[in-house]
VMD Tcl script that draws the C-alpha trace (Angstrom):
set ca {
  {-2.68 14.59 -22.82}
  {-2.82 17.67 -20.17}
  {-3.89 17.45 -16.39}
  {-4.80 20.12 -14.08}
  {-2.46 21.04 -12.13}
  {-4.86 23.23 -9.81}
  {-3.49 22.85 -6.26}
  {-6.44 22.81 -3.57}
  {-6.93 26.12 -2.37}
  {-6.90 24.78 1.58}
  {-6.65 27.92 2.98}
  {-10.29 29.19 1.43}
  {-11.53 25.54 2.63}
  {-10.78 25.79 5.98}
  {-13.30 28.66 7.12}
  {-15.77 25.98 5.76}
  {-14.57 22.65 7.50}
  {-15.34 24.59 10.67}
  {-18.68 25.34 10.33}
  {-21.32 23.22 12.55}
  {-22.56 20.24 10.77}
  {-25.89 20.09 12.69}
  {-25.37 16.07 13.55}
  {-24.64 15.07 10.20}
  {-21.67 12.97 9.40}
  {-19.71 12.68 6.22}
  {-18.63 9.40 5.31}
  {-16.20 9.00 2.64}
  {-16.36 5.63 1.20}
  {-13.06 4.38 -0.63}
  {-12.55 1.28 -2.71}
  {-10.38 -0.06 -5.16}
  {-10.91 0.31 -8.80}
  {-10.17 -2.17 -11.99}
  {-6.59 -0.11 -12.84}
  {-5.32 -0.89 -9.09}
  {-5.91 2.45 -8.37}
  {-8.38 4.35 -5.70}
  {-11.76 6.22 -5.80}
  {-13.88 7.72 -3.59}
  {-17.31 9.22 -2.78}
  {-19.09 10.83 -0.02}
  {-22.66 10.89 1.41}
  {-24.15 12.12 4.64}
  {-25.41 10.02 7.61}
  {-27.98 11.18 10.23}
  {-25.83 9.76 12.84}
  {-22.00 8.57 13.41}
  {-22.18 4.60 13.15}
  {-21.39 2.78 16.36}
  {-20.03 0.01 13.92}
  {-19.73 -0.82 10.50}
  {-22.46 -2.89 10.23}
  {-24.59 0.52 10.65}
  {-23.20 1.59 7.51}
  {-25.32 1.66 4.22}
  {-24.15 -0.29 1.80}
  {-23.87 1.74 -1.76}
  {-23.49 1.44 -5.49}
  {-21.33 3.42 -8.46}
  {-20.58 3.46 -11.76}
  {-18.11 0.38 -13.02}
  {-18.55 1.46 -16.34}
  {-16.46 4.22 -15.20}
  {-13.49 2.61 -13.50}
  {-13.12 -0.72 -15.36}
  {-15.01 -2.92 -13.40}
  {-18.08 -3.08 -15.17}
  {-19.85 -2.93 -18.71}
  {-21.83 0.19 -19.61}
  {-24.99 -2.61 -20.28}
  {-24.59 -3.57 -16.51}
  {-22.90 -1.34 -15.16}
  {-23.78 -0.84 -11.15}
  {-21.16 -2.33 -8.67}
  {-22.03 -2.13 -5.27}
  {-19.77 -0.71 -1.81}
  {-20.20 -2.90 1.13}
  {-18.42 -0.98 3.95}
  {-16.06 -3.46 6.00}
  {-13.61 -1.05 8.04}
  {-14.14 2.50 9.56}
  {-10.93 5.23 10.04}
  {-11.63 8.62 11.77}
  {-11.71 11.69 8.51}
  {-8.04 13.53 8.82}
  {-9.54 16.06 6.43}
  {-13.00 16.74 7.68}
  {-12.26 16.07 11.43}
  {-14.91 15.88 13.83}
  {-16.99 12.57 13.58}
  {-16.77 12.32 9.86}
  {-15.38 9.14 8.71}
  {-13.28 7.31 5.85}
  {-15.25 4.17 5.26}
  {-13.17 0.94 3.61}
  {-15.30 -0.94 1.19}
  {-15.48 -3.63 -0.91}
  {-16.82 -4.05 -4.49}
  {-19.86 -6.21 -5.20}
  {-21.64 -7.03 -8.32}
  {-25.61 -6.87 -8.80}
  {-25.54 -10.34 -8.95}
  {-24.14 -11.14 -5.26}
  {-20.71 -12.26 -6.68}
  {-17.58 -10.23 -5.50}
  {-16.39 -8.08 -8.26}
  {-12.95 -9.14 -10.29}
  {-10.87 -6.90 -8.81}
  {-12.11 -7.48 -5.27}
  {-8.96 -9.38 -4.12}
  {-9.94 -8.75 -0.46}
  {-12.64 -10.99 -0.38}
  {-10.52 -14.09 -1.59}
  {-7.84 -12.91 1.08}
  {-10.05 -12.85 3.94}
  {-11.43 -15.98 3.84}
  {-7.71 -17.35 3.36}
  {-7.09 -14.97 6.70}
  {-10.15 -16.70 8.28}
  {-8.87 -20.08 7.68}
  {-5.27 -20.25 9.04}
  {-6.36 -17.66 11.56}
  {-4.65 -19.49 14.63}
  {-0.79 -19.28 13.03}
  {-1.48 -15.67 13.79}
  {-0.11 -14.32 10.44}
  {1.91 -10.97 11.12}
  {2.50 -8.82 8.15}
  {4.64 -5.88 7.77}
  {4.80 -3.58 4.82}
  {7.56 -1.42 3.47}
  {6.11 1.15 0.55}
  {8.12 2.99 -1.53}
  {6.62 5.84 -3.69}
  {8.44 8.38 -6.03}
  {7.29 11.66 -5.66}
  {6.70 13.92 -9.43}
  {5.73 17.66 -9.77}
  {3.04 19.33 -12.16}
  {4.98 18.59 -15.56}
  {5.77 15.05 -14.87}
  {8.76 15.16 -13.84}
  {10.88 13.69 -10.58}
  {10.00 16.64 -7.48}
  {12.95 18.84 -7.32}
  {15.33 17.38 -9.84}
  {17.03 19.80 -11.81}
  {14.82 20.97 -15.41}
  {16.23 19.01 -18.14}
  {18.93 17.30 -16.09}
  {19.37 14.90 -13.48}
  {20.98 15.04 -9.61}
  {24.06 13.31 -9.03}
  {24.44 9.77 -8.76}
  {22.82 8.00 -5.64}
  {24.24 7.83 -2.72}
  {23.54 10.74 -0.41}
  {19.84 10.38 0.12}
  {18.71 7.62 0.85}
  {17.74 9.00 5.05}
  {19.59 11.81 4.12}
  {18.94 15.09 5.53}
  {19.80 18.71 4.09}
  {18.64 20.59 1.22}
  {19.59 18.84 -1.81}
  {19.54 15.21 -0.56}
  {15.72 15.37 0.38}
  {12.34 16.49 -1.44}
  {8.61 16.91 -0.12}
  {9.67 16.28 3.45}
  {6.41 18.15 4.07}
  {3.97 16.11 1.89}
  {5.66 12.73 3.57}
  {5.19 14.49 7.51}
  {1.99 15.76 6.30}
  {1.09 11.35 5.27}
  {2.54 10.56 8.11}
  {0.52 12.65 10.36}
  {-2.46 11.63 8.55}
  {-1.64 8.16 8.99}
  {-1.38 8.00 12.92}
  {-4.51 10.30 13.21}
  {-6.95 7.82 11.00}
  {-5.53 4.96 13.13}
  {-3.09 3.48 10.31}
  {-0.38 1.59 11.95}
  {2.18 3.24 10.43}
  {5.35 2.24 11.86}
  {8.01 4.20 10.38}
  {8.87 6.97 7.20}
  {12.86 7.06 5.47}
  {13.80 9.11 2.77}
  {14.77 6.26 -0.19}
  {18.03 5.56 -2.53}
  {16.59 7.64 -5.81}
  {16.14 10.78 -4.99}
  {12.31 12.04 -4.63}
  {11.72 8.49 -3.57}
  {10.40 7.72 -0.35}
  {8.98 5.16 2.02}
  {6.36 4.45 4.36}
  {6.18 1.65 6.63}
  {2.82 -0.76 7.77}
  {2.72 -2.69 10.51}
  {2.70 -5.18 11.97}
  {-1.01 -6.44 10.92}
  {-2.37 -9.35 11.70}
  {-4.33 -10.79 8.47}
  {-6.81 -9.00 6.67}
  {-5.98 -5.76 8.49}
  {-2.64 -5.36 6.86}
  {-3.94 -5.37 3.11}
  {-6.65 -2.22 4.75}
  {-4.73 -0.58 6.49}
  {-1.99 -0.19 3.37}
  {-4.57 0.44 0.98}
  {-6.25 3.54 3.44}
  {-2.30 4.54 3.71}
  {-2.48 4.86 -0.18}
  {-5.41 6.85 -0.27}
  {-3.83 9.27 2.44}
  {-1.22 9.99 0.67}
  {-3.00 10.53 -2.69}
  {-5.22 13.09 -1.38}
  {-2.23 14.88 0.85}
  {-0.53 15.29 -2.45}
  {-3.28 16.76 -3.47}
  {-2.99 20.00 -1.35}
  {0.74 19.90 -2.70}
  {0.17 19.99 -6.48}
  {1.84 16.70 -6.16}
  {1.87 13.55 -8.11}
  {2.14 9.88 -6.16}
  {3.75 7.50 -8.35}
  {3.66 3.47 -7.34}
  {5.68 2.38 -10.58}
  {8.67 -0.29 -9.83}
  {10.60 1.60 -11.82}
  {10.06 5.22 -12.18}
  {12.92 6.44 -13.63}
  {14.79 4.32 -16.50}
  {18.90 3.87 -15.92}
  {20.96 3.78 -13.19}
  {18.50 4.28 -10.54}
  {16.80 2.40 -7.90}
  {13.17 0.94 -8.38}
  {10.66 1.05 -5.81}
  {9.13 -2.48 -4.20}
  {6.36 -2.87 -1.54}
  {8.80 -5.19 0.47}
  {6.73 -7.91 2.38}
  {7.84 -8.99 5.97}
  {6.09 -12.19 7.42}
  {5.73 -14.48 10.46}
  {3.91 -16.98 12.23}
  {3.00 -17.54 16.09}
  {5.43 -20.57 15.32}
  {7.96 -18.34 13.71}
  {8.35 -15.89 16.27}
  {9.06 -18.50 19.13}
  {11.90 -20.49 19.84}
  {13.07 -22.92 16.70}
  {11.29 -20.98 14.75}
  {14.16 -20.99 12.18}
  {12.83 -24.09 11.31}
  {9.64 -23.15 10.66}
  {11.07 -19.95 8.16}
  {13.47 -22.43 6.63}
  {10.36 -24.43 5.48}
  {8.09 -21.46 4.36}
  {11.09 -20.43 2.44}
  {11.59 -23.80 0.39}
  {7.71 -23.66 -0.22}
  {7.66 -20.44 -1.69}
  {10.89 -21.61 -3.84}
  {8.64 -24.10 -5.46}
  {5.82 -21.68 -6.39}
  {8.00 -17.97 -7.31}
  {6.21 -18.05 -11.27}
  {2.78 -17.95 -9.45}
  {4.15 -15.34 -7.04}
  {5.45 -12.82 -9.47}
  {2.27 -13.10 -11.54}
  {0.57 -10.88 -8.54}
  {3.50 -9.49 -7.29}
  {2.76 -6.53 -9.35}
  {3.11 -4.58 -13.12}
  {6.00 -3.83 -15.11}
  {7.91 -5.98 -12.02}
  {10.62 -7.51 -14.73}
  {12.29 -3.75 -15.24}
  {12.84 -3.80 -11.39}
  {13.79 -7.18 -11.03}
  {16.77 -7.68 -12.87}
  {19.44 -8.76 -10.01}
  {20.82 -4.74 -9.87}
  {20.23 -2.16 -7.86}
  {19.39 -4.22 -4.19}
  {17.44 -6.64 -6.36}
  {16.91 -10.53 -7.24}
  {16.85 -11.55 -10.58}
  {12.74 -12.23 -11.45}
  {13.67 -15.65 -13.33}
  {15.28 -17.25 -10.34}
  {14.62 -17.70 -7.10}
  {16.93 -17.31 -3.92}
  {17.19 -16.80 -0.29}
  {20.00 -15.60 1.89}
  {21.09 -13.77 5.46}
  {21.08 -10.02 5.35}
  {21.38 -9.80 1.27}
  {19.32 -7.66 0.21}
  {19.99 -8.47 -3.24}
  {18.02 -11.98 -3.09}
  {14.40 -12.92 -3.13}
  {14.03 -13.85 0.12}
  {15.97 -11.53 3.03}
  {16.34 -13.36 6.71}
  {17.55 -10.91 9.04}
  {20.59 -11.41 10.47}
  {19.30 -10.51 14.06}
  {16.94 -13.44 13.19}
  {19.56 -15.72 12.04}
  {21.09 -15.04 15.17}
  {18.47 -15.40 17.69}
  {16.77 -18.59 15.79}
  {13.55 -17.24 15.23}
  {11.22 -13.83 14.11}
  {10.68 -13.17 10.60}
  {11.95 -12.69 7.18}
  {11.20 -10.49 4.16}
  {10.08 -11.22 0.93}
  {11.82 -8.62 -1.61}
  {9.95 -9.54 -4.63}
  {6.83 -7.73 -4.58}
  {6.53 -4.21 -6.62}
  {5.63 -0.80 -5.18}
  {2.18 -1.18 -7.35}
  {1.22 -4.32 -5.92}
  {-2.36 -5.16 -4.36}
  {-1.30 -6.03 -0.70}
  {-4.22 -8.43 -0.64}
  {-3.07 -10.36 -3.36}
  {0.44 -10.48 -1.40}
  {-0.54 -11.15 1.94}
  {-3.07 -13.63 0.46}
  {-1.01 -15.83 -1.80}
  {1.88 -15.69 1.38}
  {-1.16 -17.76 3.50}
  {-2.15 -19.78 0.71}
  {1.80 -21.25 0.12}
  {2.63 -20.97 3.93}
  {-0.37 -22.47 5.42}
  {-2.52 -24.69 2.78}
  {-1.48 -28.09 3.50}
}
mol new
graphics top color blue
foreach p $ca { graphics top sphere $p radius 0.5 }
foreach p [lrange $ca 0 end-1] q [lrange $ca 1 end] { graphics top cylinder $p $q radius 0.2 }
display resetview
């Protein structure tokens, strides 16, 4: 099926974005749909909200987003977080929302609700997360951006953290996204070109508790929005290109206050022991098509076997060498796929490691 590849005419749009809004505020309500994608729509507010509690509840047609049947299609948006809007600027805002059903229950795909309950239950441990979001850029014809038409670039090697023509692609999109995240207050901590040509990564964190999922979803939304301006498609598929190419992950760095203090390595090893016992449960919520990525090759562990090691990128869990040397710090779960939901990842991490 053909898709539209029309690029937003931003130069013309800017003439109108500078017009006065007569005191009104545009609020972009953002939510996660039933296909693990982002949706949004805009409403006008009469004045800037002082807090998220000032924002009105709204609704949408859940039958058009795979979140509700047609005969009972109203799904309600409950605002949970506000961010400055890097596209409209001024007092305009982005509003992250949870989805709720008409009977007052959380929508089936509202993973944030349960995640937040878990974070509240274990907040005394001050769980910190840092997520490394890998993704791939595709052009309007569905080919990896910058790849030779009908062919392939040279083998992996020069692209990771590469510099120069032929080694990196779409740096303009990546830089625009970085700045948009900073403006919005997203805790983006860095970017780098990845191993697969036209593949990049951005890191978000450290964030504590529910803030991790919130910030990563807003960062994903901003990436899609920025890419619109360039006619680029973003793929979070864990194996975007079949063959001898790296896949895309969502490596998850985790620590508690106990792990970050002197003697923390004992708590890290205890956590890894608990993770080993629930390997299958974690894999079940660590993203779709992850079997294509977790093969034991291309810097991954095997999906059917749990493993850990110091500085080992071929294991399920990697303990950084610096943490092993110092005896405290954090560990990295390398199993999550790039398309996994951060609420599901962080929620099950806390549940497995901190629940008694």
